[in-house]
C-alpha positions, -999 to +999 in steps of 0.1 A: +145-334-718+166-360-718+189-352-685+226-365-692+252-347-674+223-343-641+201-356-616+171-346-612+148-355-582+114-342-567+112-355-529+097-342-499+092-306-512+126-303-523+139-307-557+175-316-562+191-305-586+229-322-596+256-319-621+269-351-622+298-352-643+321-368-611+348-377-634+355-343-640+344-319-613+311-310-629+331-293-655+303-268-674+290-280-706+266-261-725+248-293-724+246-291-684+232-256-688+213-265-708+204-296-684+199-272-653+178-246-670+151-273-682+153-287-640+150-254-624+125-250-649+107-278-645+111-274-604+090-240-608+061-254-627+062-281-601+037-276-569+056-304-550+088-281-554+090-254-530+126-254-525+154-262-550+187-271-543+222-272-569+244-294-559+276-314-571+283-356-572+309-361-556+339-340-545+330-310-564+307-282-566+318-275-610+349-267-618+342-245-643+339-243-679+352-275-695+381-277-708+381-293-739+351-263-744+379-235-740+401-250-763+377-256-786+368-223-782+402-204-783+409-223-816+381-202-837+352-222-831+316-219-811+327-248-782+298-279-777+265-267-803+233-268-781+207-299-795+188-292-829+165-320-813+137-298-808+122-330-779+156-329-764+157-286-755+154-270-728+121-256-713+118-218-721+134-194-701+107-169-684+096-138-710+067-116-688+102-110-662+123-076-661+145-080-688+173-086-669+166-121-656+160-133-699+197-138-703+213-172-704+222-172-668+201-149-652+170-160-655+172-174-614+155-151-599+133-147-619+119-186-607+096-176-577+109-204-554+141-203-532+175-215-550+200-229-528+237-236-535+245-263-515+286-258-526+303-294-515+335-291-532+356-271-555+337-242-572+354-219-599+347-197-634+310-203-641+297-229-620+308-198-592+295-169-612+259-197-620+262-195-574+258-163-571+225-164-589+210-184-567+189-170-540+209-188-512+245-198-509+255-228-481+292-241-485+309-272-473+342-258-452+371-271-467+355-261-504+372-248-526+369-211-545+382-191-567+369-172-600+398-186-623+391-160-655+424-143-651+442-173-653+426-181-684+431-143-700+392-139-698+372-121-682+345-124-648+313-135-676+274-133-676+274-108-654+292-123-623+307-090-613+278-070-615+265-094-596+298-103-570+298-065-562+264-067-553+261-094-534+301-089-514+308-057-520+326-038-548+361-041-529+361-081-520+345-081-552+379-063-568+401-089-547+386-122-554+382-116-591+420-094-604+436-121-577+424-151-592+435-165-561+419-201-540+398-195-511+376-220-492+343-219-470+351-206-439+368-175-455+337-180-483+315-171-459+342-138-442+340-121-475+303-120-473+299-144-508+281-177-489+255-176-462+267-205-444+298-228-435+286-264-423+311-290-418+321-318-448+309-351-429+264-347-437+270-318-452+245-324-474+220-340-448+223-305-434+215-284-471+184-306-474+172-305-434+174-273-436+156-268-469+128-291-458+120-272-429+116-240-460+094-264-479+070-274-451+067-241-426+073-220-452+045-203-469+057-210-508+034-181-518+055-155-495+087-168-498+078-158-536+066-127-535+096-118-508+122-128-535+105-106-566+106-083-539+147-082-527+155-094-567+136-058-580+151-040-549+181-042-570+167-018-595+148+004-572+142+034-554+133+035-519+101+047-527+095+020-554+106-007-527+078+005-507+050+010-530+055-022-542+057-036-508+021-020-499+003-040-527+024-072-515+010-066-487-030-064-493-023-090-516-014-108-494-034-104-462-065-116-493-047-151-497-050-186-483-016-193-465-021-156-450-053-174-433-038-207-426-002-188-411-025-176-379-052-208-378-016-237-375+002-209-353-034-207-328-042-241-330-006-251-325-001-279-356+020-284-381+012-256-411+000-265-439+003-236-467-012-240-500+008-215-516-023-192-529 
């Protein structure tokens, strides 16, 4: 697929996906959604990419849906049409996974690699929902957050309410979605919405250093299985979680990465995980 609204590169084990409409604070479009889908699934298939980082170009992460798109929809249109060119269409979302993870924006949990949202600036609406589907959220200290839906006569879309209640708890999810207020990265951490807050200066360098550490020092196989375990746990009983862990532990002990994990520790050298 041709990328017009994102940038994509793989370097040092990290696939970097950058929303690239900086003059619009990376406002979300149908085209952008398709390109993100294609890029993240391309990274999933690329052995050179062990961790995926999503961020925004310029001073914003994603300001929510493009207002022209919302205006067109409000006037009775369907918004921006998806491409009709089969050669310019995104890779298909995974189908051999839990049905919950096959929807338009819910496929991130089915990507067998860590997905990190590097929230470098303002994030709102669908942009915020997208970060909830990421595995790890890291924010710049003065990044501005808002759900925004109640300010536009809209509702929590694409499973955002379900995710937010599980990520930050029901009380916090209700408060930020019903108020639509603006808060910063520090408060986002206090609410449980983000995992880490970093200084604005050197923000992306710090996030990429964190991602490279995961890519170079962690077993890709282990990261993929653990990610699957945790996302599956949202639909499991404790007993089912224990049963899955028994099966996966037997498989991991038989893996090449387990042998390498022991060997590099005993030999006091850099790990050379194969992902097998």
